[in-house]
C-alpha atoms as an extended CHARMM CRD file, in Angstrom:
* protein
*
       250  EXT
         1         1  MET       CA            -12.0730000000       15.7600000000       74.0360000000  PROA      1               0.0000000000
         2         2  ALA       CA            -15.3050000000       13.7290000000       74.3880000000  PROA      2               0.0000000000
         3         3  TRP       CA            -16.7000000000       11.8130000000       71.4200000000  PROA      3               0.0000000000
         4         4  GLN       CA            -19.8450000000       13.9630000000       71.5190000000  PROA      4               0.0000000000
         5         5  ASP       CA            -17.7220000000       16.9110000000       70.4160000000  PROA      5               0.0000000000
         6         6  PHE       CA            -17.3080000000       15.3360000000       66.9500000000  PROA      6               0.0000000000
         7         7  PHE       CA            -21.0570000000       15.5570000000       66.3290000000  PROA      7               0.0000000000
         8         8  TYR       CA            -21.4390000000       19.1300000000       67.4940000000  PROA      8               0.0000000000
         9         9  PHE       CA            -22.3330000000       21.5850000000       64.7300000000  PROA      9               0.0000000000
        10        10  SER       CA            -23.0130000000       25.2670000000       64.8960000000  PROA      10              0.0000000000
        11        11  LYS       CA            -26.3230000000       26.6650000000       63.7170000000  PROA      11              0.0000000000
        12        12  GLY       CA            -24.9210000000       27.6390000000       60.3190000000  PROA      12              0.0000000000
        13        13  GLU       CA            -23.2960000000       24.2690000000       59.8270000000  PROA      13              0.0000000000
        14        14  ARG       CA            -26.5750000000       22.4760000000       60.6250000000  PROA      14              0.0000000000
        15        15  ARG       CA            -28.4010000000       24.5250000000       57.9780000000  PROA      15              0.0000000000
        16        16  ALA       CA            -25.7780000000       23.7740000000       55.3580000000  PROA      16              0.0000000000
        17        17  LEU       CA            -25.8490000000       20.0720000000       56.2100000000  PROA      17              0.0000000000
        18        18  ILE       CA            -29.6560000000       19.9430000000       55.9500000000  PROA      18              0.0000000000
        19        19  ALA       CA            -29.5780000000       21.7410000000       52.5800000000  PROA      19              0.0000000000
        20        20  LEU       CA            -26.9540000000       19.2920000000       51.2720000000  PROA      20              0.0000000000
        21        21  ILE       CA            -29.0410000000       16.3020000000       52.3820000000  PROA      21              0.0000000000
        22        22  VAL       CA            -32.1300000000       17.7410000000       50.6380000000  PROA      22              0.0000000000
        23        23  LEU       CA            -30.2240000000       18.2880000000       47.3810000000  PROA      23              0.0000000000
        24        24  ILE       CA            -28.8370000000       14.7550000000       47.4640000000  PROA      24              0.0000000000
        25        25  SER       CA            -32.3260000000       13.3470000000       48.0950000000  PROA      25              0.0000000000
        26        26  ILE       CA            -33.7940000000       15.3150000000       45.1740000000  PROA      26              0.0000000000
        27        27  ALA       CA            -31.0300000000       14.1800000000       42.8270000000  PROA      27              0.0000000000
        28        28  TRP       CA            -31.4020000000       10.5520000000       43.8920000000  PROA      28              0.0000000000
        29        29  GLY       CA            -35.1520000000       10.6680000000       43.4030000000  PROA      29              0.0000000000
        30        30  PHE       CA            -34.7150000000       12.1680000000       39.9200000000  PROA      30              0.0000000000
        31        31  ILE       CA            -32.3030000000        9.3760000000       38.9330000000  PROA      31              0.0000000000
        32        32  VAL       CA            -34.6880000000        6.6860000000       40.1810000000  PROA      32              0.0000000000
        33        33  TRP       CA            -37.5440000000        8.3010000000       38.2590000000  PROA      33              0.0000000000
        34        34  LEU       CA            -35.5130000000        8.2860000000       35.0280000000  PROA      34              0.0000000000
        35        35  ASP       CA            -34.6650000000        4.5860000000       35.4580000000  PROA      35              0.0000000000
        36        36  HSD       CA            -38.3430000000        3.6700000000       35.8060000000  PROA      36              0.0000000000
        37        37  LYS       CA            -39.6500000000        6.0380000000       33.1670000000  PROA      37              0.0000000000
        38        38  PRO       CA            -41.3800000000        4.0800000000       30.3340000000  PROA      38              0.0000000000
        39        39  PRO       CA            -39.8760000000        4.5300000000       26.8400000000  PROA      39              0.0000000000
        40        40  MET       CA            -41.5090000000        7.1330000000       24.6840000000  PROA      40              0.0000000000
        41        41  ALA       CA            -43.3490000000        5.8000000000       21.6630000000  PROA      41              0.0000000000
        42        42  ASN       CA            -43.0140000000        7.3840000000       18.2690000000  PROA      42              0.0000000000
        43        43  PRO       CA            -46.4510000000        6.7610000000       16.7290000000  PROA      43              0.0000000000
        44        44  ASP       CA            -47.4990000000        7.6520000000       13.2330000000  PROA      44              0.0000000000
        45        45  PRO       CA            -49.8330000000       10.6740000000       13.6100000000  PROA      45              0.0000000000
        46        46  THR       CA            -51.9410000000        9.3800000000       10.7220000000  PROA      46              0.0000000000
        47        47  GLU       CA            -52.5800000000        5.9700000000       12.3330000000  PROA      47              0.0000000000
        48        48  PRO       CA            -55.1440000000        5.3030000000       15.1210000000  PROA      48              0.0000000000
        49        49  VAL       CA            -53.8030000000        4.6140000000       18.5820000000  PROA      49              0.0000000000
        50        50  ASP       CA            -55.6090000000        1.2520000000       18.7860000000  PROA      50              0.0000000000
        51        51  SER       CA            -53.8240000000       -0.0930000000       15.7230000000  PROA      51              0.0000000000
        52        52  LEU       CA            -50.4870000000        0.9060000000       17.1810000000  PROA      52              0.0000000000
        53        53  LEU       CA            -51.2770000000       -0.9740000000       20.3600000000  PROA      53              0.0000000000
        54        54  VAL       CA            -52.1500000000       -4.0710000000       18.3570000000  PROA      54              0.0000000000
        55        55  LYS       CA            -48.8670000000       -3.8760000000       16.4470000000  PROA      55              0.0000000000
        56        56  ALA       CA            -46.7970000000       -3.4530000000       19.5860000000  PROA      56              0.0000000000
        57        57  LYS       CA            -48.5390000000       -6.2810000000       21.4490000000  PROA      57              0.0000000000
        58        58  PRO       CA            -46.5390000000       -9.5180000000       21.2950000000  PROA      58              0.0000000000
        59        59  SER       CA            -48.2760000000      -12.6410000000       20.1170000000  PROA      59              0.0000000000
        60        60  ILE       CA            -48.6310000000      -15.2790000000       22.8270000000  PROA      60              0.0000000000
        61        61  ASN       CA            -49.4890000000      -18.8450000000       22.0730000000  PROA      61              0.0000000000
        62        62  PRO       CA            -51.5690000000      -20.2690000000       24.9600000000  PROA      62              0.0000000000
        63        63  THR       CA            -49.9140000000      -23.6690000000       24.5490000000  PROA      63              0.0000000000
        64        64  ASP       CA            -46.4000000000      -22.2660000000       24.6880000000  PROA      64              0.0000000000
        65        65  SER       CA            -44.4850000000      -20.6620000000       27.5120000000  PROA      65              0.0000000000
        66        66  VAL       CA            -42.3500000000      -18.5360000000       25.1590000000  PROA      66              0.0000000000
        67        67  VAL       CA            -43.4200000000      -15.0600000000       24.1790000000  PROA      67              0.0000000000
        68        68  GLN       CA            -42.9550000000      -14.5510000000       20.4380000000  PROA      68              0.0000000000
        69        69  LEU       CA            -41.9510000000      -10.9710000000       19.8640000000  PROA      69              0.0000000000
        70        70  PRO       CA            -42.7080000000       -9.3210000000       16.5360000000  PROA      70              0.0000000000
        71        71  PRO       CA            -39.9440000000       -9.9210000000       14.0060000000  PROA      71              0.0000000000
        72        72  THR       CA            -37.5590000000       -7.0610000000       13.5050000000  PROA      72              0.0000000000
        73        73  SER       CA            -36.1920000000       -5.8500000000       10.2030000000  PROA      73              0.0000000000
        74        74  THR       CA            -32.6410000000       -5.3750000000       11.4960000000  PROA      74              0.0000000000
        75        75  PRO       CA            -30.2260000000       -7.1930000000        9.1440000000  PROA      75              0.0000000000
        76        76  SER       CA            -27.7690000000       -9.6510000000       10.5980000000  PROA      76              0.0000000000
        77        77  THR       CA            -24.9150000000       -7.7250000000        9.0230000000  PROA      77              0.0000000000
        78        78  THR       CA            -24.2770000000       -4.0940000000        8.3700000000  PROA      78              0.0000000000
        79        79  PRO       CA            -24.4790000000       -2.7710000000        4.7810000000  PROA      79              0.0000000000
        80        80  LEU       CA            -20.6760000000       -2.4570000000        4.7220000000  PROA      80              0.0000000000
        81        81  GLN       CA            -20.2470000000       -6.1000000000        5.7340000000  PROA      81              0.0000000000
        82        82  ALA       CA            -22.8820000000       -7.2300000000        3.2410000000  PROA      82              0.0000000000
        83        83  GLU       CA            -21.1180000000       -5.4510000000        0.3500000000  PROA      83              0.0000000000
        84        84  ARG       CA            -17.5710000000       -6.3880000000        1.3700000000  PROA      84              0.0000000000
        85        85  LYS       CA            -15.8730000000       -8.7010000000       -1.0990000000  PROA      85              0.0000000000
        86        86  PRO       CA            -13.6810000000      -11.6400000000       -0.1070000000  PROA      86              0.0000000000
        87        87  LEU       CA            -10.1740000000      -10.7230000000        1.0230000000  PROA      87              0.0000000000
        88        88  LYS       CA             -8.4880000000      -12.2070000000       -2.0580000000  PROA      88              0.0000000000
        89        89  GLN       CA            -10.6690000000      -10.1350000000       -4.4120000000  PROA      89              0.0000000000
        90        90  ARG       CA            -10.0020000000       -6.9740000000       -2.4220000000  PROA      90              0.0000000000
        91        91  VAL       CA             -6.2370000000       -7.5790000000       -2.5310000000  PROA      91              0.0000000000
        92        92  GLN       CA             -6.3900000000       -8.1670000000       -6.2880000000  PROA      92              0.0000000000
        93        93  ALA       CA             -8.4370000000       -4.9980000000       -6.7760000000  PROA      93              0.0000000000
        94        94  TYR       CA             -5.8720000000       -3.0210000000       -4.7580000000  PROA      94              0.0000000000
        95        95  ARG       CA             -2.8110000000       -4.4100000000       -6.5400000000  PROA      95              0.0000000000
        96        96  TYR       CA             -4.3270000000       -4.3630000000      -10.0180000000  PROA      96              0.0000000000
        97        97  PRO       CA             -6.9990000000       -1.6410000000      -10.2440000000  PROA      97              0.0000000000
        98        98  SER       CA             -9.5730000000       -2.0440000000      -12.9850000000  PROA      98              0.0000000000
        99        99  SER       CA             -9.0680000000        0.1030000000      -16.0720000000  PROA      99              0.0000000000
       100       100  ARG       CA            -12.6810000000        1.2330000000      -15.7310000000  PROA      100             0.0000000000
       101       101  THR       CA            -11.9510000000        2.9760000000      -12.4550000000  PROA      101             0.0000000000
       102       102  SER       CA             -8.3650000000        4.0640000000      -13.0710000000  PROA      102             0.0000000000
       103       103  ASN       CA             -6.2650000000        5.5520000000      -15.8100000000  PROA      103             0.0000000000
       104       104  LYS       CA             -4.8330000000        2.2390000000      -17.0310000000  PROA      104             0.0000000000
       105       105  PHE       CA             -4.1530000000        0.9630000000      -20.5280000000  PROA      105             0.0000000000
       106       106  PRO       CA             -6.7280000000       -1.4250000000      -21.9760000000  PROA      106             0.0000000000
       107       107  GLU       CA             -5.7950000000       -5.0650000000      -22.3640000000  PROA      107             0.0000000000
       108       108  GLY       CA             -3.6950000000       -5.7100000000      -25.4490000000  PROA      108             0.0000000000
       109       109  THR       CA             -1.6100000000       -2.5170000000      -25.1610000000  PROA      109             0.0000000000
       110       110  VAL       CA              2.1450000000       -3.0240000000      -25.6110000000  PROA      110             0.0000000000
       111       111  VAL       CA              4.6440000000       -0.4970000000      -24.2070000000  PROA      111             0.0000000000
       112       112  GLU       CA              8.2250000000       -0.1040000000      -25.4220000000  PROA      112             0.0000000000
       113       113  LEU       CA             10.2590000000       -0.4670000000      -22.2430000000  PROA      113             0.0000000000
       114       114  ASN       CA             13.2110000000        1.7430000000      -23.2040000000  PROA      114             0.0000000000
       115       115  GLY       CA             11.0720000000        4.6430000000      -24.4130000000  PROA      115             0.0000000000
       116       116  ALA       CA              8.4020000000        4.8680000000      -21.6960000000  PROA      116             0.0000000000
       117       117  ASP       CA              8.6120000000        7.4890000000      -18.9720000000  PROA      117             0.0000000000
       118       118  SER       CA              7.3510000000        6.9550000000      -15.4360000000  PROA      118             0.0000000000
       119       119  LEU       CA              3.8770000000        8.3450000000      -16.1840000000  PROA      119             0.0000000000
       120       120  THR       CA              3.4520000000        5.9400000000      -19.0960000000  PROA      120             0.0000000000
       121       121  LEU       CA              4.6150000000        3.0160000000      -16.9800000000  PROA      121             0.0000000000
       122       122  GLN       CA              2.0120000000        3.8380000000      -14.3160000000  PROA      122             0.0000000000
       123       123  LYS       CA             -0.7340000000        3.2300000000      -16.8740000000  PROA      123             0.0000000000
       124       124  VAL       CA              0.2690000000       -0.4290000000      -17.0570000000  PROA      124             0.0000000000
       125       125  PRO       CA             -1.8840000000       -2.5510000000      -14.7040000000  PROA      125             0.0000000000
       126       126  GLY       CA              0.1900000000       -3.6670000000      -11.7210000000  PROA      126             0.0000000000
       127       127  ILE       CA              2.6100000000       -0.7140000000      -11.8300000000  PROA      127             0.0000000000
       128       128  GLY       CA              2.2590000000        2.2020000000       -9.4350000000  PROA      128             0.0000000000
       129       129  PRO       CA              4.4580000000        5.2730000000       -8.8780000000  PROA      129             0.0000000000
       130       130  ALA       CA              7.0570000000        3.3830000000       -6.8250000000  PROA      130             0.0000000000
       131       131  PHE       CA              7.6010000000        0.5960000000       -9.3730000000  PROA      131             0.0000000000
       132       132  ALA       CA              7.5840000000        3.0880000000      -12.2460000000  PROA      132             0.0000000000
       133       133  ARG       CA             10.4040000000        5.0750000000      -10.6170000000  PROA      133             0.0000000000
       134       134  ARG       CA             12.4080000000        1.9170000000       -9.9120000000  PROA      134             0.0000000000
       135       135  ILE       CA             12.0660000000        0.6740000000      -13.4960000000  PROA      135             0.0000000000
       136       136  VAL       CA             13.2050000000        4.0280000000      -14.9220000000  PROA      136             0.0000000000
       137       137  ARG       CA             16.0770000000        4.3650000000      -12.4520000000  PROA      137             0.0000000000
       138       138  TYR       CA             17.3570000000        0.8400000000      -13.1360000000  PROA      138             0.0000000000
       139       139  ARG       CA             17.1090000000        1.4760000000      -16.8790000000  PROA      139             0.0000000000
       140       140  ASP       CA             19.2260000000        4.6170000000      -16.5030000000  PROA      140             0.0000000000
       141       141  LEU       CA             21.8320000000        2.7460000000      -14.4480000000  PROA      141             0.0000000000
       142       142  LEU       CA             22.0320000000       -0.0260000000      -17.0290000000  PROA      142             0.0000000000
       143       143  GLY       CA             21.9820000000        2.1790000000      -20.0950000000  PROA      143             0.0000000000
       144       144  GLY       CA             18.7670000000        0.5950000000      -21.3360000000  PROA      144             0.0000000000
       145       145  TYR       CA             17.0190000000       -2.7800000000      -21.2080000000  PROA      145             0.0000000000
       146       146  HSD       CA             18.2700000000       -5.4670000000      -23.5690000000  PROA      146             0.0000000000
       147       147  HSD       CA             15.4860000000       -7.9650000000      -22.8440000000  PROA      147             0.0000000000
       148       148  ILE       CA             12.2640000000       -7.9600000000      -20.8410000000  PROA      148             0.0000000000
       149       149  GLU       CA             13.5830000000      -10.5090000000      -18.3230000000  PROA      149             0.0000000000
       150       150  GLN       CA             15.7930000000       -7.7720000000      -16.8520000000  PROA      150             0.0000000000
       151       151  LEU       CA             12.6790000000       -6.4750000000      -15.1010000000  PROA      151             0.0000000000
       152       152  LEU       CA             13.2320000000       -9.3230000000      -12.6520000000  PROA      152             0.0000000000
       153       153  GLU       CA             16.3580000000       -7.4530000000      -11.5250000000  PROA      153             0.0000000000
       154       154  VAL       CA             14.2670000000       -4.4510000000      -10.4430000000  PROA      154             0.0000000000
       155       155  TYR       CA             13.7540000000       -4.4360000000       -6.6830000000  PROA      155             0.0000000000
       156       156  GLY       CA             10.3230000000       -5.7500000000       -5.6920000000  PROA      156             0.0000000000
       157       157  ILE       CA              9.3700000000       -7.4080000000       -8.9770000000  PROA      157             0.0000000000
       158       158  THR       CA              8.7720000000      -11.0480000000       -8.1430000000  PROA      158             0.0000000000
       159       159  PRO       CA              8.3940000000      -13.8520000000      -10.7120000000  PROA      159             0.0000000000
       160       160  GLU       CA              4.6310000000      -13.7580000000      -10.1520000000  PROA      160             0.0000000000
       161       161  ARG       CA              4.4330000000      -10.0250000000      -10.7950000000  PROA      161             0.0000000000
       162       162  PHE       CA              6.7510000000      -10.3300000000      -13.7900000000  PROA      162             0.0000000000
       163       163  ALA       CA              4.4750000000      -12.9670000000      -15.3180000000  PROA      163             0.0000000000
       164       164  ASP       CA              1.6140000000      -10.4430000000      -15.1450000000  PROA      164             0.0000000000
       165       165  LEU       CA              3.7300000000       -7.5880000000      -16.5610000000  PROA      165             0.0000000000
       166       166  ARG       CA              5.4770000000       -9.4250000000      -19.3930000000  PROA      166             0.0000000000
       167       167  PRO       CA              2.6240000000       -9.2580000000      -21.9650000000  PROA      167             0.0000000000
       168       168  TRP       CA              2.5150000000       -5.4670000000      -21.6470000000  PROA      168             0.0000000000
       169       169  PHE       CA              6.0860000000       -4.7630000000      -22.8020000000  PROA      169             0.0000000000
       170       170  ARG       CA              8.4570000000       -5.0690000000      -25.6940000000  PROA      170             0.0000000000
       171       171  VAL       CA             12.1190000000       -3.9880000000      -25.8500000000  PROA      171             0.0000000000
       172       172  ASP       CA             13.9490000000       -2.0270000000      -28.5210000000  PROA      172             0.0000000000
       173       173  SER       CA             17.5500000000       -3.0130000000      -27.7780000000  PROA      173             0.0000000000
       174       174  SER       CA             18.8650000000       -0.4750000000      -30.3050000000  PROA      174             0.0000000000
       175       175  ALA       CA             18.1080000000        2.2150000000      -27.7030000000  PROA      175             0.0000000000
       176       176  ILE       CA             20.8780000000        0.9040000000      -25.4260000000  PROA      176             0.0000000000
       177       177  VAL       CA             23.7440000000        3.3410000000      -24.8830000000  PROA      177             0.0000000000
       178       178  ARG       CA             27.1360000000        1.6250000000      -24.7760000000  PROA      178             0.0000000000
       179       179  ARG       CA             29.9010000000        3.5110000000      -22.9640000000  PROA      179             0.0000000000
       180       180  ASP       CA             33.6680000000        3.3600000000      -23.3570000000  PROA      180             0.0000000000
       181       181  LEU       CA             35.1230000000        1.7320000000      -20.2400000000  PROA      181             0.0000000000
       182       182  ASN       CA             38.4050000000        3.5560000000      -20.7190000000  PROA      182             0.0000000000
       183       183  THR       CA             36.7440000000        6.9450000000      -20.2370000000  PROA      183             0.0000000000
       184       184  LEU       CA             34.8220000000        6.1200000000      -17.0520000000  PROA      184             0.0000000000
       185       185  SER       CA             35.9140000000        6.9390000000      -13.5160000000  PROA      185             0.0000000000
       186       186  PHE       CA             35.9240000000        4.4120000000      -10.6990000000  PROA      186             0.0000000000
       187       187  LYS       CA             32.6150000000        5.7560000000       -9.3340000000  PROA      187             0.0000000000
       188       188  GLU       CA             30.9610000000        5.7070000000      -12.7600000000  PROA      188             0.0000000000
       189       189  MET       CA             31.9070000000        2.0610000000      -13.2640000000  PROA      189             0.0000000000
       190       190  LEU       CA             30.7620000000        1.1020000000       -9.7720000000  PROA      190             0.0000000000
       191       191  ARG       CA             27.3050000000        2.6200000000      -10.3690000000  PROA      191             0.0000000000
       192       192  HSD       CA             26.5560000000        0.0700000000      -13.0710000000  PROA      192             0.0000000000
       193       193  PRO       CA             24.4610000000       -2.8690000000      -11.7380000000  PROA      193             0.0000000000
       194       194  TYR       CA             26.6490000000       -5.4790000000      -13.4890000000  PROA      194             0.0000000000
       195       195  LEU       CA             29.9350000000       -4.3570000000      -11.9110000000  PROA      195             0.0000000000
       196       196  ASP       CA             30.7430000000       -5.0060000000       -8.2530000000  PROA      196             0.0000000000
       197       197  TYR       CA             33.5190000000       -3.4030000000       -6.2280000000  PROA      197             0.0000000000
       198       198  GLU       CA             36.1950000000       -6.0330000000       -6.9150000000  PROA      198             0.0000000000
       199       199  GLN       CA             35.5210000000       -6.0300000000      -10.6640000000  PROA      199             0.0000000000
       200       200  THR       CA             35.6060000000       -2.2430000000      -10.7810000000  PROA      200             0.0000000000
       201       201  LYS       CA             38.9150000000       -2.1870000000       -8.9290000000  PROA      201             0.0000000000
       202       202  CYS       CA             40.4230000000       -4.7170000000      -11.3540000000  PROA      202             0.0000000000
       203       203  LEU       CA             39.3300000000       -2.7300000000      -14.4010000000  PROA      203             0.0000000000
       204       204  SER       CA             40.6380000000        0.5310000000      -12.9610000000  PROA      204             0.0000000000
       205       205  ASN       CA             44.0190000000       -1.0340000000      -12.1460000000  PROA      205             0.0000000000
       206       206  LEU       CA             44.2490000000       -2.5840000000      -15.6010000000  PROA      206             0.0000000000
       207       207  ILE       CA             43.5170000000        0.7200000000      -17.3140000000  PROA      207             0.0000000000
       208       208  ARG       CA             46.0300000000        2.5230000000      -15.0900000000  PROA      208             0.0000000000
       209       209  ARG       CA             48.7890000000       -0.0190000000      -15.8940000000  PROA      209             0.0000000000
       210       210  GLN       CA             48.1510000000       -0.3370000000      -19.6350000000  PROA      210             0.0000000000
       211       211  GLY       CA             46.7490000000        3.0600000000      -20.4580000000  PROA      211             0.0000000000
       212       212  ARG       CA             43.5610000000        1.5300000000      -21.8930000000  PROA      212             0.0000000000
       213       213  ILE       CA             41.8440000000       -1.8110000000      -22.4740000000  PROA      213             0.0000000000
       214       214  THR       CA             41.4970000000       -2.8170000000      -26.1080000000  PROA      214             0.0000000000
       215       215  SER       CA             39.2630000000       -5.9140000000      -25.8980000000  PROA      215             0.0000000000
       216       216  TRP       CA             37.4620000000       -8.2780000000      -23.5760000000  PROA      216             0.0000000000
       217       217  ASP       CA             40.1960000000      -10.8260000000      -24.1680000000  PROA      217             0.0000000000
       218       218  GLU       CA             42.3760000000       -8.8730000000      -21.7410000000  PROA      218             0.0000000000
       219       219  VAL       CA             39.6110000000       -8.9300000000      -19.1320000000  PROA      219             0.0000000000
       220       220  ARG       CA             38.9440000000      -12.6830000000      -19.4710000000  PROA      220             0.0000000000
       221       221  LEU       CA             42.3420000000      -13.3700000000      -17.9260000000  PROA      221             0.0000000000
       222       222  LEU       CA             41.0970000000      -11.9610000000      -14.6210000000  PROA      222             0.0000000000
       223       223  ASP       CA             39.4720000000      -14.3610000000      -12.1690000000  PROA      223             0.0000000000
       224       224  GLU       CA             36.8180000000      -11.7650000000      -11.2550000000  PROA      224             0.0000000000
       225       225  PHE       CA             35.2680000000      -11.9440000000      -14.7100000000  PROA      225             0.0000000000
       226       226  PRO       CA             33.6500000000      -15.2790000000      -15.6340000000  PROA      226             0.0000000000
       227       227  ALA       CA             32.2730000000      -15.7780000000      -19.1180000000  PROA      227             0.0000000000
       228       228  GLU       CA             28.6500000000      -15.0090000000      -18.1920000000  PROA      228             0.0000000000
       229       229  SER       CA             29.7030000000      -11.7390000000      -16.5620000000  PROA      229             0.0000000000
       230       230  ILE       CA             31.5950000000      -10.5970000000      -19.6560000000  PROA      230             0.0000000000
       231       231  GLN       CA             28.6520000000      -11.5490000000      -21.8340000000  PROA      231             0.0000000000
       232       232  LYS       CA             26.3920000000       -9.2000000000      -19.8430000000  PROA      232             0.0000000000
       233       233  LEU       CA             28.9460000000       -6.3920000000      -19.7100000000  PROA      233             0.0000000000
       234       234  ASP       CA             29.5200000000       -6.5500000000      -23.4730000000  PROA      234             0.0000000000
       235       235  LEU       CA             25.9480000000       -5.3260000000      -23.9660000000  PROA      235             0.0000000000
       236       236  TYR       CA             26.7520000000       -2.0190000000      -22.2640000000  PROA      236             0.0000000000
       237       237  PHE       CA             30.4650000000       -1.3210000000      -22.5870000000  PROA      237             0.0000000000
       238       238  THR       CA             32.9150000000       -0.8740000000      -25.4210000000  PROA      238             0.0000000000
       239       239  PHE       CA             36.6000000000       -0.0580000000      -25.6720000000  PROA      239             0.0000000000
       240       240  GLU       CA             36.3110000000        2.5310000000      -28.3930000000  PROA      240             0.0000000000
       241       241  LYS       CA             35.7590000000        6.2200000000      -27.7620000000  PROA      241             0.0000000000
       242       242  THR       CA             32.0940000000        6.8700000000      -28.3650000000  PROA      242             0.0000000000
       243       243  ASP       CA             29.4980000000        9.3770000000      -27.3310000000  PROA      243             0.0000000000
       244       244  SER       CA             28.9440000000        8.5780000000      -23.6450000000  PROA      244             0.0000000000
       245       245  THR       CA             25.7940000000       10.6480000000      -23.3070000000  PROA      245             0.0000000000
       246       246  SER       CA             23.2690000000        8.6820000000      -21.2690000000  PROA      246             0.0000000000
       247       247  LEU       CA             19.6120000000        8.2010000000      -22.1080000000  PROA      247             0.0000000000
       248       248  THR       CA             17.4960000000       11.1750000000      -21.1950000000  PROA      248             0.0000000000
       249       249  ARG       CA             14.4450000000       10.0310000000      -19.2660000000  PROA      249             0.0000000000
       250       250  LYS       CA             11.7330000000       11.8470000000      -17.4600000000  PROA      250             0.0000000000
């Protein structure tokens, strides 16, 4: 096949090729026209055309080679950036919302820690739903708070946060429910925050061997129970049969 055969077109093919070339030329010319089209002005209909031309004309100083364009009113920052507070203030506002914009107690309010439900706790500045649930749950596991410093044992409450929360609370230790160790199952003992697995196992074995424990003096003989541990446990456990009903909290 000769190379001339590649450039041979039938009559119909020639017409189609010519039409395609014309369409491409028209489209290209339209694009070039758009690129060179001057921008449309948006004049004030109430203002003469001459005054608009004067305003748009840049001022040129004959002694300078720099064209001084009219100043624009565009701000260097957006309104959002201009109103944005420093990061530290925004973090503080997020962690401790102002009582004017949220349903928080006014300064000077004191909440009784053993009697407050989760909704009441959320009204304290610095406490949200998550911390309120944790405080109530830990209180139920303990049997009640004996002193405010036990808030430091709640997951997530750091010394810095506790320092902010401390003025808002007081504790009525008479609301603590003490339970008879001799009547509790292994799982019930293990649920208490002040008893670990080894201590719970020792107490269960001692009760099983003796029938019941009569005093902490019997427990002090065990290596798993140092003096400070017994001091904490004595706040919540007794060896006499008492009403073991736990605190009812919302």
